[in-house]
GUTORNU-819320 format. One record per atom (N, C-alpha, C, CB): residue in three letters; x, y, z. Coordinates in steps of 0.02 Angstrom, whole numbers, padded with zeros to 5 digits, always signed. Glycine has a CB too. Layout:
BEGIN
ALAXYZ;...
//
This chain:
BEGIN
MET+01628+00789+00060;MET+01654+00730+00071;MET+01564+00689-00010;MET+01656+00705+00195;PHE+01608+00630-00038;PHE+01549+00624-00056;PHE+01552+00529-00042;PHE+01534+00663-00141;CYS+01516+00491-00031;CYS+01521+00395-00058;CYS+01476+00386-00070;CYS+01537+00329-00014;SER+01505+00341-00125;SER+01437+00301-00164;SER+01462+00221-00145;SER+01429+00317-00271;TYR+01407+00186-00157;TYR+01426+00123-00134;TYR+01358+00067-00181;TYR+01424+00125-00034;THR+01370+00006-00178;THR+01342-00021-00228;THR+01301-00086-00174;THR+01403-00042-00294;ILE+01256-00093-00205;ILE+01216-00140-00163;ILE+01173-00185-00236;ILE+01155-00087-00097;ASN+01200-00262-00229;ASN+01183-00303-00293;ASN+01186-00264-00350;ASN+01116-00335-00291;ASN+01268-00233-00370;ASN+01279-00206-00427;ASN+01217-00128-00437;ASN+01270-00277-00484;LYS+01182-00118-00390;LYS+01131-00037-00411;LYS+01196-00001-00366;LYS+01015-00022-00364;ILE+01194+00060-00397;ILE+01217+00115-00358;ILE+01181+00161-00315;ILE+01243+00151-00395;ASN+01195+00159-00239;ASN+01155+00216-00216;ASN+01193+00269-00246;ASN+01144+00224-00137;HIS+01153+00312-00259;HIS+01181+00391-00297;HIS+01129+00437-00296;HIS+01204+00388-00383;ASN+01117+00433-00200;ASN+01052+00509-00183;ASN+01115+00595-00197;ASN+01013+00504-00045;ASN+01064+00628-00227;ASN+01100+00690-00220;ASN+01168+00700-00253;ASN+01109+00702-00153;THR+01144+00669-00308;THR+01216+00673-00346;THR+01174+00690-00397;THR+01273+00605-00357;GLU+01155+00747-00438;GLU+01124+00764-00483;GLU+01184+00791-00546;GLU+01072+00813-00453;LYS+01247+00813-00519;LYS+01287+00826-00579;LYS+01328+00770-00578;LYS+01327+00891-00582;LEU+01333+00708-00561;LEU+01358+00641-00576;LEU+01348+00622-00626;LEU+01341+00598-00544;LYS+01382+00593-00680;LYS+01354+00563-00724;LYS+01370+00497-00738;LYS+01358+00595-00769;ILE+01328+00448-00749;ILE+01307+00383-00731;ILE+01310+00352-00800;ILE+01236+00380-00694;SER+01345+00298-00808;SER+01329+00272-00880;SER+01274+00217-00915;SER+01384+00248-00894;LYS+01253+00196-00966;LYS+01173+00155-00961;LYS+01196+00108-00937;LYS+01124+00134-01026;GLU+01270+00059-00907;GLU+01276+00004-00869;GLU+01260+00031-00786;GLU+01354-00030-00884;ASN+01236+00089-00788;ASN+01232+00110-00713;ASN+01306+00117-00669;ASN+01185+00052-00675;THR+01360+00124-00687;THR+01422+00115-00668;THR+01406+00217-00668;THR+01488+00057-00730;ILE+01464+00253-00622;ILE+01501+00307-00627;ILE+01570+00325-00677;ILE+01515+00310-00566;ILE+01531+00378-00710;ILE+01577+00392-00775;ILE+01656+00416-00735;ILE+01536+00468-00834;ILE+01704+00386-00752;ILE+01782+00431-00722;ILE+01824+00431-00784;ILE+01838+00386-00648;ASN+01857+00480-00767;ASN+01914+00499-00804;ASN+01972+00444-00820;ASN+01942+00554-00767;ASN+02029+00466-00841;ASN+02089+00418-00826;ASN+02125+00425-00768;ASN+02137+00421-00875;ARG+02093+00474-00735;ARG+02113+00483-00664;ARG+02080+00460-00602;ARG+02117+00541-00654;PHE+02021+00437-00624;PHE+01988+00431-00585;PHE+01925+00469-00552;PHE+02022+00423-00562;GLU+01936+00526-00607;GLU+01896+00588-00562;GLU+01846+00582-00604;GLU+01927+00671-00552;THR+01766+00596-00583;THR+01702+00592-00599;THR+01679+00665-00630;THR+01662+00570-00534;SER+01627+00659-00658;SER+01613+00737-00675;SER+01610+00781-00619;SER+01547+00747-00711;ILE+01607+00784-00565;ILE+01616+00829-00516;ILE+01691+00849-00493;ILE+01579+00804-00464;SER+01722+00893-00495;SER+01769+00926-00504;SER+01813+00887-00424;SER+01747+01015-00513;ASP+01859+00843-00416;ASP+01906+00830-00374;ASP+01851+00801-00334;ASP+01953+00887-00348;VAL+01820+00754-00344;VAL+01780+00714-00336;VAL+01780+00640-00351;VAL+01744+00740-00357;PHE+01836+00593-00333;PHE+01848+00517-00358;PHE+01796+00467-00349;PHE+01905+00486-00325;ALA+01813+00402-00391;ALA+01763+00356-00392;ALA+01800+00306-00402;ALA+01710+00364-00435;GLY+01798+00228-00369;GLY+01837+00166-00404;GLY+01806+00099-00395;GLY+01909+00158-00376;GLY+01820+00041-00406;GLY+01791-00007-00381;GLY+01732-00027-00442;GLY+01766+00013-00309;ASP+01699-00078-00386;ASP+01631-00097-00420;ASP+01584-00021-00436;ASP+01582-00156-00358;CYS+01577+00019-00415;CYS+01534+00064-00441;CYS+01563+00095-00515;CYS+01522+00119-00386;THR+01631+00102-00534;THR+01654+00124-00601;THR+01634+00069-00665;THR+01737+00134-00596;THR+01620+00004-00631;THR+01678-00064-00679;THR+01611-00100-00685;THR+01762-00124-00626;GLY+01594-00101-00643;GLY+01513-00160-00612;GLY+01576-00221-00576;GLY+01437-00218-00714;SER+01541-00266-00576;SER+01573-00331-00520;SER+01644-00354-00549;SER+01515-00413-00519;LYS+01676-00320-00517;LYS+01765-00343-00522;LYS+01781-00405-00483;LYS+01820-00282-00486;SER+01837-00393-00469;SER+01869-00426-00388;SER+01889-00372-00342;SER+01946-00475-00394;VAL+01894-00400-00298;VAL+01918-00344-00257;VAL+01980-00320-00252;VAL+01906-00355-00203;VAL+02048-00363-00285;VAL+02092-00341-00298;VAL+02117-00273-00339;VAL+02104-00382-00312;GLU+02077-00287-00387;GLU+02053-00213-00433;GLU+02022-00169-00394;GLU+02000-00222-00495;ALA+01968-00175-00334;ALA+01951-00113-00309;ALA+02006-00084-00264;ALA+01888-00118-00274;VAL+02057-00139-00227;VAL+02118-00100-00197;VAL+02152-00059-00230;VAL+02163-00134-00175;ALA+02175-00089-00294;ALA+02194-00059-00342;ALA+02178-00007-00357;ALA+02189-00082-00378;HIS+02132+00035-00384;HIS+02090+00074-00390;HIS+02091+00134-00320;HIS+02028+00029-00402;GLY+02081+00111-00270;GLY+02082+00155-00209;GLY+02147+00183-00196;GLY+02060+00119-00148;LYS+02196+00143-00212;LYS+02285+00155-00219;LYS+02294+00212-00253;LYS+02331+00097-00262;PHE+02256+00200-00313;PHE+02270+00264-00372;PHE+02245+00324-00354;PHE+02236+00253-00444;ILE+02193+00309-00319;ILE+02125+00390-00296;ILE+02163+00400-00253;ILE+02026+00387-00263;ALA+02213+00378-00203;ALA+02216+00394-00145;ALA+02310+00441-00175;ALA+02204+00313-00080;ASP+02321+00423-00214;ASP+02393+00440-00262;ASP+02358+00518-00282;ASP+02413+00373-00351;GLN+02309+00502-00320;GLN+02294+00570-00370;GLN+02267+00614-00306;GLN+02225+00558-00446;ILE+02230+00602-00238;ILE+02207+00661-00190;ILE+02261+00681-00170;ILE+02162+00647-00130;ASN+02328+00645-00147;ASN+02380+00666-00122;ASN+02409+00713-00172;ASN+02420+00614-00102;SER+02402+00692-00228;SER+02448+00753-00269;SER+02380+00808-00287;SER+02497+00715-00359;ILE+02345+00830-00257;ILE+02303+00872-00265;ILE+02328+00909-00193;ILE+02228+00842-00278;PHE+02326+00865-00157;PHE+02336+00898-00084;PHE+02418+00942-00092;PHE+02338+00823-00011;LEU+02451+00896-00123;LEU+02510+00949-00123;LEU+02506+01010-00172;LEU+02577+00912-00142;SER+02480+00998-00232;SER+02478+01059-00273;SER+02445+01112-00250;SER+02453+01050-00330;LYS+02408+01114-00182;LYS+02350+01161-00171;LYS+02410+01193-00092;LYS+02246+01109-00152;GLY+02484+01185-00110;GLY+02536+01215-00059;GLY+02541+01187+00002;GLY+02524+01280-00043;SER+02518+01121+00010;SER+02530+01087+00077;SER+02599+01069+00080;SER+02488+01025+00089;SER+02620+01090+00123;SER+02718+01072+00131;SER+02700+00993+00137;SER+02778+01113+00228;LYS+02661+00973+00187;LYS+02656+00873+00198;LYS+02618+00841+00153;LYS+02617+00840+00271;SER+02652+00794+00128;SER+02620+00746+00096;SER+02559+00701+00138;SER+02676+00705+00071;LEU+02502+00681+00136;LEU+02482+00637+00167;LEU+02504+00569+00171;LEU+02435+00641+00156;ASN+02540+00521+00153;ASN+02567+00483+00136;ASN+02595+00464+00209;ASN+02604+00499+00079;
//
């Protein structure tokens, strides 16, 4: 598991050599919120810069749905919901 967080809009991304970071010091993600590391997701301020908590929560819900889809596609008969 990987967790990144921001403090004063600066990402703490120690030990993440494979993680691509933008010029704006945000984590680069694709349209599924997946980072440059397969099956590692990011959302909220560390991907967009300072935004609202509502947007960060929406990112979290979307990411949870993505993780659930991956879980089900790997043969689990149970959803994480």
